[in-house]
C-alpha positions in Angstrom: 0.0 0.0 0.0 2.9 2.3 0.8 4.4 1.6 -2.6 1.2 2.5 -4.3 0.6 5.8 -2.5 4.1 7.2 -2.9 4.0 7.8 -6.6 0.5 9.4 -6.2 1.8 11.7 -3.6 4.9 12.6 -5.7 2.6 13.2 -8.8 0.4 15.5 -6.7 3.4 17.4 -5.4 4.7 17.8 -8.9 1.4 19.1 -10.2 1.3 21.7 -7.3 4.8 22.9 -8.2 3.9 23.2 -11.9 0.5 24.9 -11.4 0.0 27.8 -13.7 -0.3 31.1 -11.8 -0.3 34.7 -12.8 3.2 35.6 -11.5 4.6 32.5 -13.3 3.0 33.5 -16.6 4.3 37.0 -16.3 7.8 35.7 -15.5 7.6 33.4 -18.6 6.6 36.3 -20.8 9.4 38.5 -19.3 11.9 35.7 -20.1 10.6 35.6 -23.7 10.6 39.4 -23.9 14.2 39.9 -22.8 15.5 37.0 -24.8 14.6 38.5 -28.1 17.4 40.7 -29.6 14.9 42.6 -31.6 13.3 43.8 -28.3 16.5 45.6 -27.2 17.2 47.0 -30.6 13.7 48.4 -31.0 13.6 49.9 -27.5 17.0 51.5 -28.3 15.6 52.9 -31.5 12.7 54.4 -29.6 15.0 56.0 -27.1 17.2 57.4 -29.9 14.2 58.8 -31.7 12.8 60.3 -28.6 16.0 62.0 -27.4 18.1 62.4 -30.6 15.4 63.6 -33.0 13.9 65.7 -30.3 17.2 67.4 -29.7 17.8 67.9 -33.4 14.4 69.4 -34.0 14.8 71.6 -30.9 18.3 72.8 -32.1 16.9 73.7 -35.5 13.9 75.6 -33.9 16.2 77.4 -31.4 18.4 78.7 -34.3 15.6 80.1 -36.4 15.7 83.9 -36.7 12.2 84.3 -35.4 12.4 81.7 -32.6 9.7 79.2 -32.2 7.0 79.0 -34.9 3.3 79.7 -34.0 1.8 76.6 -32.3 5.2 75.5 -31.0 6.1 75.6 -27.4 9.4 74.8 -25.7 7.8 71.7 -24.1 6.2 70.2 -27.3 9.3 71.0 -29.4 11.6 69.1 -27.0 9.2 66.1 -27.2 9.1 66.1 -31.0 10.8 62.8 -31.2 7.6 61.1 -29.9 6.3 61.0 -33.5 8.9 58.4 -34.5 9.3 56.8 -31.1 5.7 55.6 -31.2 6.4 53.9 -34.5 9.2 51.9 -33.0 7.2 50.9 -30.0 4.2 50.0 -32.2 6.3 47.7 -34.3 7.7 46.2 -31.0 4.2 45.6 -29.8 3.2 43.8 -33.0 6.3 41.7 -33.1 6.0 40.6 -29.5 3.0 38.4 -30.4 3.1 38.1 -34.2 6.5 36.5 -34.0 5.0 33.6 -32.0 2.3 33.1 -34.6 4.8 33.1 -37.5 7.1 30.6 -35.8 4.4 28.4 -34.4 5.6 29.0 -30.9 2.2 30.2 -29.9 1.0 26.6 -29.8 3.6 25.8 -27.1 2.6 28.9 -25.2 -1.1 28.0 -25.2 -0.3 24.4 -24.3 1.5 25.6 -21.2 -1.2 28.1 -20.4 -4.4 26.3 -21.5 -6.7 29.0 -20.3 -5.1 31.3 -23.0 -6.1 34.7 -21.7 -3.4 34.8 -18.9 -0.8 34.6 -21.6 -2.2 37.7 -23.2 -2.5 39.5 -19.9 1.1 38.6 -19.1 2.4 39.9 -22.4 0.5 43.2 -21.9 1.8 43.6 -18.4 5.4 43.0 -19.3 5.2 45.1 -22.4 3.5 48.0 -20.6 5.8 48.0 -17.7 9.0 47.9 -19.7 7.9 50.5 -22.3 6.5 52.9 -19.7 9.7 52.9 -17.6 11.9 53.2 -20.7 9.9 56.0 -22.2 9.6 57.9 -18.9 13.4 58.0 -18.8 13.6 59.0 -22.5 10.9 61.6 -22.1 12.5 63.4 -19.2 15.9 63.2 -20.8 14.5 64.7 -24.1 12.8 67.5 -22.1 16.0 68.5 -20.2 18.2 68.2 -23.3 15.7 70.3 -25.3 15.5 73.0 -22.7 19.3 73.2 -22.5 19.4 73.8 -26.2 16.7 76.5 -26.0 18.2 78.2 -23.0 20.8 79.9 -25.3 18.0 81.9 -26.9 16.1 82.3 -23.6 13.2 80.2 -24.9 13.5 77.4 -22.4 10.8 76.3 -20.0 10.9 74.7 -16.5 9.4 71.4 -15.4 7.4 73.4 -12.9 5.7 75.5 -15.6 2.0 74.8 -16.2 1.5 71.7 -18.2 5.2 70.7 -18.4 5.2 67.7 -16.1 1.9 66.5 -17.5 3.3 66.7 -21.1 6.5 64.8 -20.2 4.8 62.1 -18.3 1.9 62.1 -20.8 4.4 61.4 -23.6 5.5 58.2 -22.0 1.9 57.2 -21.2 0.8 57.9 -24.8 3.5 55.9 -26.4 2.8 53.0 -24.0 -0.9 52.9 -24.8 -0.1 53.2 -28.5 2.2 50.2 -28.2 -0.5 48.2 -26.3 -2.9 49.1 -29.2 -0.4 47.7 -31.6 0.1 44.5 -29.5 -3.7 44.1 -29.5 -3.8 44.4 -33.3 -1.0 41.8 -33.6 -3.1 39.4 -31.4 -6.2 40.1 -33.4 -4.8 39.8 -36.9 -2.1 37.2 -36.0 0.6 38.2 -38.5 3.1 41.0 -38.8 2.3 42.9 -42.0 -1.4 43.6 -41.5 -1.1 44.9 -37.9 1.9 47.2 -38.6 0.1 48.5 -41.8 -3.1 49.2 -39.8 -1.1 50.9 -37.0 0.8 53.1 -39.4 -2.4 54.0 -41.3 -4.3 55.0 -38.1 -1.5 56.8 -36.3 0.3 58.4 -39.3 -1.5 58.3 -42.6 -5.1 59.2 -41.6 -4.1 62.3 -39.6 -2.1 63.6 -42.6 -5.0 63.0 -45.0 -7.4 64.9 -42.8 -5.3 68.0 -43.5 -6.4 67.8 -47.1 -10.1 67.8 -46.2 -12.3 70.8 -45.5 -12.2 72.0 -41.9 -16.0 72.0 -41.8 -15.8 68.2 -42.2 -12.8 67.3 -40.1 -13.8 69.4 -37.1 -16.4 66.8 -36.2 -13.9 63.9 -35.8 -10.3 64.9 -36.1 -10.0 65.5 -32.3 -10.7 61.9 -31.7 -7.9 60.5 -33.8 -5.3 58.7 -31.6 -2.4 60.9 -32.7 -4.3 64.1 -31.9 -5.3 62.7 -28.5 -1.7 62.1 -27.8 -0.7 65.5 -29.1 -3.1 67.3 -26.8 -1.7 65.4 -23.9 1.9 66.5 -24.8 0.9 70.0 -25.8 1.5 69.4 -29.5 -2.1 69.7 -30.9 -3.2 73.0 -29.5 -4.3 74.2 -32.9 -7.3 71.8 -33.0 -10.6 73.7 -33.2 -12.4 71.4 -30.7 -9.6 69.7 -28.9 -10.5 67.5 -25.9 -9.0 68.2 -22.5 -5.7 66.4 -22.1 -6.7 63.7 -19.6 -10.1 63.3 -21.3 -8.3 62.6 -24.5 -6.1 60.1 -22.8 -9.1 58.4 -21.4 -10.5 58.0 -25.0 -7.2 56.7 -26.2 -7.3 54.1 -23.4 -10.8 53.2 -24.4 -9.6 52.5 -28.0 -6.9 50.2 -26.6 -9.3 48.5 -24.2 -11.8 47.7 -27.0 -9.1 46.2 -29.2 -7.7 44.2 -26.4 -11.1 42.9 -25.6 -11.7 41.8 -29.2 -8.3 40.2 -29.4 -9.0 38.3 -26.1 -12.3 37.1 -27.5 -10.7 35.8 -30.6 -7.8 34.2 -28.7 -10.4 32.4 -26.5 -12.7 31.3 -29.4 -10.4 30.6 -32.4 -7.5 28.1 -32.4 -4.0 29.4 -33.1 
């Protein structure tokens, strides 16, 4: 009898040790995240865009004879690199999950996590945490570098100025939510090309095309475009006729991301990989 119960006890103990839990899923996703060389390279590109391009654009603006152009502010100018940083983070968000579908590794991931949804929540948690911390550092650095360049022309601003801290922190929040939106698109469309194309179209192409349309038409919806919601948060879309309040706009942006994540979660639960 003892010989019969021992294996059962050992099996039960092994199952307890191997039980799928939230922290273990997050740790697994973190291991996958940091093991990809593309992750480091893409994050580095986003930081370079945020700081380097922001410094370049600020230096050009500081040396213009008339100073800053109408609609520009010392804060938004120093954060100009956000335009390209969001592209790098968006691509990273798509690749984080589309890479598993393209290699077939998603089947192994879902075998280990049979309930499926914890895998998606783990990816989102790891992605959001890393991107937010990285872009916070990059955003503050871009701001201080930009103000140092503008100080020679006495155009600089302080972090204590109205809206300055909100813009710097908001830049990191905006890029993070934009990246989570891209990750949701990757989970929904399950390949690389279609989600990246959709992300670029929504965040880059459509806002540009609206500039070609009559203002009487675009005034009714242009303030709800994701890029303009982010621009208001960072102080870069003050020219909008009916711009939303900064944190209201950020709430709408989070709503877009939540809807896409919800649809992606529904498809992941209902449709086989």
